[in-house]
C-alpha positions as CSV (number, residue, x, y, z in Angstrom):
1,M,0.0,0.0,0.0
2,N,1.1,3.5,-0.7
3,N,2.0,5.9,2.1
4,L,-1.2,7.7,3.1
5,L,0.8,10.9,3.8
6,E,2.1,10.9,0.2
7,I,-1.4,10.2,-1.1
8,M,-2.9,13.0,0.8
9,D,-0.2,15.4,-0.4
10,K,-1.0,14.6,-4.0
11,E,-4.7,14.9,-3.3
12,S,-4.3,18.3,-1.7
13,C,-2.3,19.7,-4.7
14,G,-4.3,18.3,-7.6
15,K,-7.0,20.2,-9.3
16,S,-8.6,18.0,-12.0
17,E,-6.4,15.0,-11.9
18,V,-7.6,11.7,-10.5
19,Y,-5.1,9.5,-8.7
20,L,-5.5,5.7,-8.4
21,Y,-3.5,3.4,-6.2
22,E,-3.1,-0.3,-6.5
23,E,-3.6,-2.3,-3.3
24,G,-3.7,-6.1,-3.4
25,G,-4.6,-6.3,-7.0
26,R,-7.4,-3.7,-6.8
27,W,-7.4,0.0,-7.7
28,Y,-8.6,2.7,-5.3
29,A,-9.1,6.4,-5.3
30,Y,-8.9,8.5,-2.1
31,H,-10.3,11.8,-0.9
32,R,-10.6,14.4,-3.7
33,S,-10.1,11.8,-6.5
34,A,-12.8,9.6,-4.9
35,Q,-15.2,12.6,-4.8
36,L,-14.5,13.5,-8.4
37,L,-15.1,9.9,-9.6
38,K,-18.4,9.7,-7.5
39,K,-19.5,12.8,-9.3
40,L,-18.3,12.1,-12.8
41,S,-18.0,8.3,-13.2
42,E,-20.3,6.7,-10.7
43,A,-20.7,3.5,-12.9
44,A,-17.0,2.8,-12.6
45,L,-17.1,2.5,-8.8
46,K,-17.3,-0.9,-7.1
47,L,-17.1,-0.2,-3.4
48,K,-17.3,2.9,-1.3
49,E,-15.6,3.1,2.1
50,V,-14.4,5.6,4.5
51,C,-11.0,5.4,6.1
52,S,-9.5,7.4,9.0
53,F,-6.4,9.6,8.6
54,Y,-5.3,11.4,11.7
55,G,-8.9,11.5,12.9
56,V,-10.3,12.8,9.7
57,M,-12.7,10.6,7.7
58,L,-11.6,10.2,4.1
59,D,-13.5,8.8,1.1
60,K,-12.0,5.7,-0.5
61,V,-13.6,4.0,-3.5
62,E,-12.6,0.8,-5.3
63,V,-12.5,1.5,-9.0
64,D,-13.4,-0.8,-11.9
65,L,-10.5,0.1,-14.0
66,N,-11.9,-1.4,-17.3
67,K,-15.1,0.6,-17.0
68,L,-13.2,3.8,-16.0
69,L,-10.7,3.6,-18.9
70,N,-13.6,2.9,-21.4
71,G,-15.0,6.3,-20.4
72,P,-13.7,9.8,-20.9
73,W,-10.5,9.4,-18.9
74,L,-6.9,9.4,-20.2
75,V,-3.9,7.9,-18.4
76,T,-1.2,10.5,-18.1
77,L,1.1,8.8,-15.7
78,C,1.4,5.2,-14.8
79,S,3.6,2.9,-12.6
80,D,3.0,-0.5,-11.2
81,D,1.0,0.8,-8.2
82,E,-0.1,4.3,-9.2
83,M,-2.0,6.0,-12.0
84,M,-2.9,9.6,-12.8
85,L,-5.9,10.2,-15.0
86,I,-7.3,13.4,-16.6
87,K,-10.8,13.8,-18.0
88,N,-10.8,14.0,-21.8
89,D,-13.4,16.6,-22.6
């Protein structure tokens, strides 16, 4: 799993990017990315959860990567355990 501090740093700096993180063979979005996906690509979400980060409750959603990538999203950065997407308008 990625370091939650690093994830929250990216989430706080991003504007329209969506960050996905691989955990145990599944892809997840946190906080702002999770909120954007809930608003723009609800059909690509599998499971919604909440996790605690220093006492703050954060959105976390499991993403159906196939459905998401068949939609209006472009992969702009990718590694084995992290992906950055932007919406293709």
